[in-house]
Backbone as JSON, one array per atom type, in Angstrom:
{
  "sequence": "XXXXXXXXXXXXXXXXXXXXXXXXXXXXXXXXXXXXXXXXXXXXXXXXXXXXXXXXXXXXXXXXXXXXXXXXXXXXXXXXXXXXXXXXXXXXXX",
  "N": [[72.2, 169.84, 75.56], [73.25, 166.6, 76.16], [74.55, 163.61, 74.76], [74.57, 160.2, 75.41], [77.27, 157.95, 75.06], [77.39, 154.78, 73.85], [78.72, 151.93, 73.02], [80.16, 152.42, 70.78], [82.84, 153.76, 68.71], [83.34, 156.82, 69.43], [84.41, 160.09, 69.89], [84.34, 161.6, 73.02], [82.81, 164.62, 74.27], [82.61, 165.25, 76.84], [83.51, 163.69, 79.85], [82.49, 161.73, 82.52], [83.3, 160.72, 85.78], [82.56, 157.54, 86.72], [83.33, 155.6, 88.41], [82.73, 154.91, 91.11], [80.18, 154.04, 90.77], [80.1, 151.95, 89.05], [79.57, 149.13, 89.5], [76.85, 149.2, 90.15], [75.82, 150.09, 87.73], [76.38, 147.88, 86.07], [74.8, 145.97, 87.36], [72.3, 147.1, 86.84], [72.19, 146.84, 84.06], [72.18, 144.02, 83.85], [69.76, 143.56, 85.05], [67.93, 143.61, 83.09], [67.88, 141.06, 81.86], [66.62, 139.64, 79.87], [67.15, 140.96, 77.59], [69.9, 141.45, 77.45], [73.07, 139.71, 77.39], [73.56, 137.27, 79.82], [75.3, 135.09, 82.0], [73.61, 132.97, 82.96], [71.54, 132.93, 81.14], [72.41, 132.18, 78.7], [71.68, 130.05, 77.12], [69.23, 130.63, 76.15], [66.04, 130.61, 74.49], [65.46, 132.82, 73.08], [65.77, 135.04, 70.24], [69.02, 135.84, 68.89], [70.6, 138.98, 69.34], [72.28, 142.12, 68.69], [72.87, 143.32, 71.21], [72.55, 141.16, 72.86], [74.74, 139.61, 72.69], [77.66, 138.21, 74.24], [79.91, 139.75, 73.85], [79.02, 142.39, 73.78], [78.66, 143.41, 76.43], [81.31, 143.3, 77.26], [82.4, 145.2, 75.53], [81.11, 147.49, 76.46], [82.25, 147.72, 79.03], [84.96, 147.98, 78.31], [84.92, 150.4, 76.89], [84.12, 152.13, 78.93], [86.33, 151.91, 80.6], [88.32, 152.92, 78.93], [87.44, 155.6, 78.58], [87.52, 156.36, 81.26], [90.26, 156.12, 81.77], [91.18, 158.24, 80.25], [90.64, 160.43, 81.84], [91.93, 159.9, 84.14], [90.81, 158.03, 85.96], [89.16, 154.95, 87.0], [86.73, 154.08, 85.67], [84.8, 155.7, 83.21], [82.13, 157.71, 81.9], [81.16, 158.56, 78.74], [80.08, 161.43, 76.9], [78.51, 163.19, 74.23], [78.11, 166.45, 72.84], [75.39, 168.47, 71.73], [75.53, 171.06, 70.95], [77.8, 173.84, 71.31], [78.94, 174.67, 74.58], [78.2, 177.61, 76.25], [79.43, 180.25, 78.21], [79.32, 183.2, 80.27], [81.27, 183.88, 82.0], [84.32, 182.47, 82.94], [84.44, 181.35, 85.48], [81.91, 180.43, 85.9], [81.89, 177.81, 85.27], [82.71, 176.35, 87.43]],
  "CA": [[71.82, 168.47, 75.62], [74.36, 165.68, 75.99], [74.14, 162.29, 74.31], [75.34, 159.1, 75.97], [78.0, 157.1, 74.11], [77.26, 153.39, 74.3], [79.93, 151.14, 72.82], [80.78, 152.78, 69.5], [84.03, 154.61, 68.79], [82.96, 158.22, 69.28], [85.17, 160.9, 70.83], [83.43, 162.33, 73.91], [83.03, 166.03, 74.59], [82.56, 165.31, 78.3], [83.64, 162.38, 80.5], [82.12, 161.78, 83.94], [83.83, 159.62, 86.57], [81.5, 156.67, 87.24], [84.0, 154.5, 89.09], [82.0, 154.53, 92.32], [78.85, 153.55, 90.39], [80.24, 150.94, 88.0], [78.87, 147.88, 89.84], [75.41, 149.46, 90.03], [75.51, 150.14, 86.3], [76.38, 146.5, 85.6], [73.59, 145.35, 87.92], [71.16, 147.65, 86.1], [72.18, 146.19, 82.74], [71.77, 142.63, 84.04], [68.35, 143.52, 85.46], [67.18, 143.4, 81.86], [68.56, 139.89, 81.31], [65.96, 139.12, 78.67], [67.69, 141.7, 76.45], [71.36, 141.4, 77.46], [73.66, 138.41, 77.71], [73.98, 136.96, 81.18], [75.76, 133.7, 81.98], [72.55, 131.99, 83.19], [70.55, 132.96, 80.06], [73.11, 131.99, 77.43], [71.01, 129.03, 76.33], [67.86, 131.09, 75.99], [65.41, 130.37, 73.19], [65.24, 134.11, 72.44], [66.67, 135.27, 69.1], [70.23, 136.6, 69.17], [70.64, 140.37, 68.88], [73.57, 142.77, 68.94], [73.11, 143.53, 72.64], [72.51, 139.9, 73.61], [76.05, 138.97, 72.54], [78.56, 138.42, 75.38], [80.86, 140.81, 73.49], [78.44, 143.7, 74.02], [79.0, 143.82, 77.79], [82.75, 143.55, 77.29], [82.63, 146.49, 74.86], [80.65, 148.55, 77.38], [83.28, 147.88, 80.06], [86.18, 148.49, 77.69], [84.71, 151.82, 76.58], [84.13, 152.85, 80.22], [87.72, 151.94, 81.06], [89.05, 153.86, 78.06], [87.05, 156.96, 78.94], [88.05, 156.6, 82.6], [91.71, 156.32, 81.64], [91.43, 159.57, 79.68], [90.54, 161.46, 82.89], [92.69, 159.45, 85.3], [90.01, 157.23, 86.89], [88.98, 153.59, 86.5], [85.63, 154.03, 84.72], [84.2, 156.98, 82.84], [80.98, 157.7, 80.99], [81.37, 159.59, 77.74], [78.91, 162.11, 76.33], [78.75, 164.17, 73.17], [77.2, 167.59, 72.98], [74.67, 168.85, 70.53], [76.06, 172.38, 70.57], [78.84, 174.31, 72.23], [78.57, 175.25, 75.86], [78.59, 179.01, 76.33], [79.37, 180.89, 79.53], [79.73, 184.6, 80.27], [82.43, 184.01, 82.88], [84.96, 181.18, 83.1], [84.16, 180.82, 86.82], [80.6, 179.79, 85.88], [82.1, 176.38, 85.08], [83.07, 175.67, 88.68]],
  "C": [[73.06, 167.62, 75.34], [73.82, 164.3, 75.62], [75.12, 161.26, 74.85], [76.01, 158.31, 74.86], [77.94, 155.68, 74.64], [78.57, 152.64, 74.09], [80.65, 151.49, 71.53], [81.97, 153.71, 69.72], [83.65, 156.04, 68.43], [83.76, 159.0, 70.31], [84.21, 161.7, 71.7], [83.81, 163.8, 74.02], [83.12, 166.22, 76.1], [82.68, 163.89, 78.83], [83.37, 162.56, 81.99], [82.68, 160.54, 84.63], [82.67, 158.81, 87.14], [82.08, 155.49, 88.02], [83.21, 154.0, 90.3], [80.65, 153.9, 92.0], [78.9, 152.41, 89.38], [79.45, 149.66, 88.3], [77.36, 148.05, 89.74], [74.98, 149.51, 88.57], [75.43, 148.73, 85.73], [75.14, 145.77, 86.1], [72.34, 145.83, 87.17], [71.05, 147.01, 84.71], [71.67, 144.76, 82.88], [70.33, 142.49, 84.53], [67.44, 143.28, 84.26], [67.73, 142.18, 81.13], [67.84, 139.27, 80.12], [66.49, 139.81, 77.41], [69.2, 141.58, 76.32], [71.83, 139.99, 77.78], [73.98, 138.34, 79.2], [74.36, 135.49, 81.18], [74.63, 132.68, 82.14], [71.46, 132.02, 82.11], [71.18, 132.68, 78.71], [72.47, 130.93, 76.55], [69.54, 129.37, 76.1], [67.34, 130.76, 74.59], [65.13, 131.68, 72.45], [66.19, 134.28, 71.26], [67.88, 136.11, 69.5], [70.12, 138.0, 68.58], [72.02, 140.93, 69.17], [73.85, 142.89, 70.43], [73.02, 142.25, 73.46], [73.83, 139.13, 73.5], [76.89, 139.21, 73.8], [79.57, 139.54, 75.11], [80.32, 142.19, 73.84], [78.82, 144.22, 75.41], [80.5, 144.11, 77.91], [83.09, 144.88, 76.61], [82.21, 147.65, 75.76], [81.72, 148.79, 78.45], [84.56, 148.46, 79.47], [86.07, 149.98, 77.39], [84.75, 152.64, 77.87], [85.55, 152.95, 80.77], [88.55, 152.92, 80.23], [88.72, 155.31, 78.42], [87.58, 157.31, 80.33], [89.54, 156.9, 82.56], [92.02, 157.74, 81.14], [91.32, 160.7, 80.71], [91.19, 161.0, 84.19], [91.89, 158.71, 86.35], [89.81, 155.84, 86.28], [87.9, 153.49, 85.42], [85.08, 155.42, 84.46], [83.05, 156.77, 81.89], [81.16, 158.85, 80.04], [80.06, 160.14, 77.19], [79.37, 163.02, 75.21], [77.74, 165.29, 73.35], [76.55, 167.92, 71.65], [75.16, 170.2, 70.02], [77.07, 172.82, 71.6], [78.25, 174.91, 73.49], [79.06, 176.69, 75.9], [78.44, 179.54, 77.75], [79.83, 182.34, 79.4], [81.03, 184.81, 81.05], [83.02, 182.61, 83.07], [84.67, 180.55, 84.45], [82.76, 180.21, 86.91], [80.73, 178.28, 85.7], [82.41, 175.64, 86.36], [81.88, 175.58, 89.6]]
}
């Protein structure tokens, strides 16, 4: 089982290249504009939360760029593992 790393400073065990899907990810986040900050909802009457801050989206992008940089791509998605991956043969990883 792998756990998604959101915006906190956690070293990933696995990084997946999401460069080709970055815009879709941002669109998916903004689809929930009642929960996340979007420019047209900044004057909302809803109470402020951690994820409704404009900084939250910037942290998400910064983390994706940092993880991407670690594997030589623009954007990466980091995951942590619950336990070690075991294989009988190294070629099982390909």
